[in-house]
C-alpha positions in Angstrom: 104.1 91.2 90.2 105.6 93.7 87.8 102.2 95.0 86.6 99.9 95.0 89.7 102.4 95.1 92.5 105.6 97.1 92.2 104.2 100.3 90.5 101.5 100.9 93.1 103.6 99.8 96.1 106.2 102.3 95.1 103.5 105.0 94.5 102.1 104.5 98.0 105.6 104.5 99.5 106.6 107.7 97.6 103.4 109.5 98.5 104.3 109.3 102.2 108.0 109.4 101.9 108.4 106.0 103.3 112.0 105.2 104.6 111.6 101.6 103.3 109.1 99.1 102.1 108.2 96.7 104.9 106.1 93.5 105.2 103.0 95.5 106.4 103.0 97.5 103.3 103.3 94.4 101.0 100.5 92.7 102.9 98.4 95.8 102.6 99.0 95.8 98.8 98.0 92.1 98.5 94.8 92.7 100.6 93.8 95.7 98.5 94.1 93.6 95.4 92.1 90.8 96.9 89.4 93.2 98.1 89.1 94.9 94.7 88.2 91.6 92.9 85.0 91.4 95.1 83.8 94.8 93.8 81.7 95.4 90.7 84.0 95.7 87.6 83.6 99.1 85.8 82.4 99.2 82.2 85.7 100.6 81.1 87.5 97.4 82.2 84.9 95.2 80.6 85.2 97.1 77.3 89.0 96.9 77.5 88.8 93.2 77.6 85.8 92.8 75.4 83.8 91.2 78.2 80.1 91.4 79.0 80.6 90.6 82.7 83.3 89.7 85.2 83.0 88.6 88.8 85.2 87.0 91.4 85.9 83.4 90.7 88.4 81.0 89.0 88.7 83.3 86.0 89.0 86.5 88.0 91.3 86.1 91.1 93.3 89.3 90.7 92.3 92.7 89.1 92.9 93.1 85.4 96.0 95.2 84.6 94.0 97.9 82.9 91.7 98.5 85.9 92.2 102.1 86.9 91.0 101.4 90.4 94.2 99.5 91.2 96.2 102.8 91.5 93.8 104.2 94.1 93.1 101.1 96.1 96.6 99.7 96.3 98.7 102.8 96.6 96.3 104.2 99.3 96.5 100.9 101.3 100.3 100.9 101.1 100.5 104.5 102.2 98.2 103.8 105.1 100.3 100.8 106.1 103.5 102.9 105.9 102.0 105.5 108.2 100.7 102.9 110.7 104.0 101.0 110.8 106.0 104.2 111.4 108.1 104.3 108.2 106.3 107.2 106.6 107.9 110.7 106.9 104.7 112.5 106.0 100.9 111.8 106.0 98.5 112.3 103.2 
């Protein structure tokens, strides 16, 4: 989506100078987001949403937009997929 997908897919692609954005990179982004929801949620995210706790389940299927970990998890996964699929011009 426009909040959790595009910005970090582009960040990962730009970081490695990807020639294009391919299916492998999009799948890597989706898997990174899915994996992140199974991790402990930082206090900063709980405070931002005025929550006492948050864990994977019907109310938490994708990371919250203000979760700072999304940048690291998703863009790194996209960059790695670009490198592995041969569209990256540089490595990081």
